[in-house]
C-alpha positions in Angstrom: 219.9 67.4 103.5 219.7 71.1 103.0 220.0 73.8 105.7 216.3 74.1 106.4 216.0 70.3 106.9 218.9 70.3 109.2 217.3 73.1 111.2 214.1 71.2 111.5 216.0 68.2 112.8 217.9 70.3 115.3 214.7 71.9 116.7 212.8 68.6 116.9 215.6 67.0 119.0 215.3 69.8 121.6 211.7 71.0 121.5 209.0 70.0 123.9 205.5 71.4 123.7 205.3 75.2 123.3 208.4 77.2 124.1 211.5 75.4 125.4 214.5 77.3 126.7 217.8 75.7 125.9 221.1 75.7 127.7 222.4 78.4 125.4 221.7 81.8 126.9 218.9 83.7 125.0 218.1 80.7 122.7 214.7 78.9 122.8 213.0 76.4 120.5 209.3 76.3 119.7 207.1 73.4 118.7 203.3 73.3 118.3 201.3 70.4 116.8 198.2 72.6 116.4 197.4 76.2 115.6 197.1 78.4 118.7 195.1 81.3 119.8 196.6 84.8 120.0 198.9 85.2 123.0 199.9 88.7 124.2 203.5 89.2 125.2 206.1 91.9 125.6 208.9 90.9 123.3 212.5 92.2 123.5 214.8 92.6 120.5 214.6 89.1 118.9 215.3 87.0 115.9 212.7 84.3 115.2 213.3 81.8 112.5 210.6 79.4 111.3 211.7 76.0 110.1 208.2 74.5 109.6 204.6 75.9 109.7 203.3 79.4 109.8 203.1 82.1 112.5 201.7 85.5 112.7 202.7 88.4 115.0 200.4 91.4 115.3 201.5 94.9 116.4 198.7 97.5 116.9 196.5 95.8 114.4 199.2 95.2 111.8 199.9 91.5 111.1 203.2 90.0 110.1 203.0 86.5 108.7 206.1 84.3 108.3 206.6 80.7 107.4 209.2 78.0 106.7 212.6 79.5 105.7 211.6 83.1 106.8 212.6 85.1 109.8 211.2 87.9 111.9 213.3 90.6 113.6 212.0 92.7 116.5 214.2 95.7 117.1 212.9 97.1 120.3 210.6 96.0 123.2 207.1 95.8 121.9 203.7 94.6 123.0 202.6 92.0 120.4 200.1 89.2 119.9 201.7 86.0 118.6 199.8 83.1 117.1 200.7 79.9 115.3 198.4 79.7 112.3 199.9 76.8 110.4 200.6 73.5 112.2 199.4 69.9 112.3 200.3 66.6 114.1 202.2 65.4 111.0 203.9 68.8 110.4 204.1 70.7 113.7 205.2 74.3 113.8 208.9 74.5 114.5 210.9 77.6 115.2 213.9 79.0 117.0 214.1 82.3 118.9 217.4 84.2 119.6 217.6 87.2 121.8 219.4 90.0 120.0 221.8 91.5 122.6 222.9 95.0 121.7 226.3 94.6 123.3 227.1 91.5 121.0 226.0 93.5 118.0 228.0 96.5 119.0 231.2 94.4 119.4 230.7 92.9 116.0 230.2 96.3 114.4 233.3 97.8 116.1 235.3 95.2 114.3 233.5 95.0 111.0 231.4 98.2 110.5 233.0 99.3 107.2 232.6 95.8 105.7 229.1 95.3 107.1 227.9 98.7 105.8 229.4 98.0 102.3 227.8 94.6 102.1 224.3 95.7 103.2 224.4 99.4 102.3 224.1 102.5 104.6 220.5 103.4 105.4 219.9 106.6 107.4 216.3 106.0 108.4 214.3 105.0 111.4 213.5 101.3 111.0 210.2 99.7 111.8 210.0 97.8 115.1 209.1 94.5 113.3 210.2 93.2 109.9 210.0 89.9 108.0 212.4 88.6 105.4 213.5 85.3 103.7 216.4 83.6 105.5 219.4 82.9 103.4 220.8 79.4 103.4 223.9 80.7 105.2 221.7 82.1 108.0 219.7 78.9 108.3 222.9 76.9 108.4 224.4 79.1 111.2 221.2 78.9 113.3 221.1 75.1 112.8 224.8 74.7 113.9 224.1 76.9 116.9 221.4 74.5 118.1 223.5 71.4 117.1 226.1 72.5 119.8 223.5 71.5 122.4 224.4 67.9 121.6 227.9 68.4 122.9 228.0 70.8 125.9 231.8 70.8 126.1 231.9 72.1 122.5 229.1 74.6 123.2 231.1 76.4 126.0 233.9 77.0 123.5 232.1 77.5 120.2 228.6 79.0 120.9 229.8 82.6 121.1 231.5 82.3 117.7 228.5 80.7 116.0 226.2 83.3 117.5 228.5 85.9 116.1 228.1 84.3 112.7 224.3 84.5 113.0 224.6 88.2 113.8 226.9 88.7 110.9 224.4 87.1 108.5 221.8 89.4 109.9 223.8 92.7 109.7 224.8 91.9 106.1 221.3 90.6 105.1 218.0 92.3 104.1 217.3 93.6 107.7 220.9 94.6 108.3 220.2 98.3 108.7 217.7 97.6 111.5 220.0 95.1 113.3 223.0 97.5 113.1 220.9 100.2 114.8 220.2 97.8 117.7 223.9 97.8 118.5 224.7 101.5 117.9 224.3 103.4 121.2 223.7 106.7 119.5 221.3 105.4 116.8 217.7 106.7 116.6 216.6 103.1 117.4 218.7 102.9 120.5 217.6 106.3 121.7 213.9 105.3 121.2 214.6 102.0 122.9 215.7 104.0 126.0 212.3 105.8 126.1 210.4 102.5 125.5 212.2 100.9 128.4 211.3 103.9 130.6 207.6 103.6 129.6 207.6 99.9 130.3 208.9 100.5 133.8 206.5 103.4 134.5 203.4 102.2 132.7 201.1 103.2 135.6 202.3 106.8 135.7 201.2 109.8 133.7 203.4 110.3 130.6 205.1 113.6 130.0 206.0 113.7 126.3 208.5 116.5 126.7 210.5 114.4 129.2 210.5 111.4 126.9 211.6 113.5 124.0 214.4 114.9 126.2 215.4 111.3 127.2 215.7 110.5 123.4 217.5 113.8 122.8 214.9 114.8 120.2 212.5 117.6 119.8 208.9 116.7 120.6 207.8 116.6 117.0 210.8 114.6 115.9 210.3 112.2 118.8 206.6 111.7 117.9 207.5 111.0 114.3 210.3 108.5 115.0 208.4 106.8 117.8 205.4 106.1 115.5 207.8 104.9 112.8 209.2 102.2 115.1 206.2 101.2 117.1 203.3 102.2 114.8 201.8 103.9 117.8 201.9 107.2 119.7 203.6 107.1 123.1 200.2 107.2 124.8 198.8 104.3 122.7 202.0 102.4 123.5 201.6 102.9 127.2 198.0 101.8 127.0 199.0 98.5 125.4 201.6 97.9 128.0 199.0 98.5 130.7 196.5 96.1 129.1 199.2 93.4 128.7 200.2 93.8 132.3 196.6 93.7 133.5 196.0 90.5 131.5 199.0 88.9 133.4 197.5 90.0 136.7 194.1 88.6 135.8 195.7 85.2 135.1 196.8 85.2 138.8 193.7 86.8 140.3 190.8 86.4 137.8 188.2 87.6 140.3 189.6 91.1 140.8 189.0 92.9 137.5 188.7 96.3 139.0 191.8 95.8 141.1 193.8 94.8 138.0 192.7 98.0 136.2 193.6 100.2 139.1 197.0 98.5 139.5 198.0 99.4 136.0 196.9 103.0 136.1 193.2 103.1 135.2 191.0 105.3 137.3 187.8 104.1 135.7 186.7 100.4 135.7 184.4 101.0 132.8 187.1 102.6 130.7 189.4 99.7 131.6 186.9 97.1 130.6 186.0 98.9 127.4 189.7 99.2 126.3 190.5 95.7 127.4 187.7 94.3 125.3 188.7 96.4 122.3 192.2 95.0 122.4 191.6 91.3 123.4 188.1 90.8 121.9 186.4 89.8 125.2 185.7 91.5 128.5 188.4 91.1 131.2 186.3 88.9 133.5 185.5 86.4 130.7 189.1 86.5 129.4 190.5 85.8 132.9 188.4 82.6 133.2 189.5 81.5 129.7 193.2 82.2 130.5 192.9 80.2 133.8 191.3 77.3 132.0 194.0 77.3 129.3 196.8 77.5 131.9 195.4 74.7 134.1 196.9 71.7 132.3 200.3 73.3 131.9 202.9 71.9 134.3 
């Protein structure tokens, strides 16, 4: 049995329907016996490994497709649309998601930075917010062993941190190593941009002042615009708009009858503008989408 087969087996033992959180902090498994519709979420820095099936993640109209034996890295908080596109009852989609914690990466880099840089190569560029690569057998093996620890909780408490460290090591010395390293470096461009993204997410209903965001990132306005777009594929204003619309969609799930109220709550002054931009992003008017969301959520326990 190779590393990919072992990973499938480990996911299957723990997965329910949809996303299942495990007892390991920041680790979830995913199983879907059928393709799904697009689901809008705010995703934090994450590693997602596919063991079986195919999934797509869309950011501002750009689609990233990844299948068995591949992984996706998200380097900053981003509003995305995720969709399982390859799954069946006989071969369900199987994946594992690991939150990438900057402090864990920073600790690893403090101890291994010269070696990690030599193995992966130094890259002084602003990385994209999302990237897809093939997973090495060593990475698949480490992720599988991390999940296998769930079978023996007494071992997990002693060994999980070490196996997670191995997963991170495989990442920082792999094809997306430059991106993952920047997640852990407090003074990297990515970390500085992440600071502004976090601010926008917490103040999505307020008017943005680009000069203040650039100052928060310790960049000039022109440099901030350039690097922000490189990471997110959007301008700060477009990014804020997507945050608003994702937040409004969540509000409509709870209160489907109050479309205007959802728009006002996230910062829109004009109901017609809110409906127009909502339809442009999600493909349907907010009132119709709200009813569909409620219908889809009803059977979920």
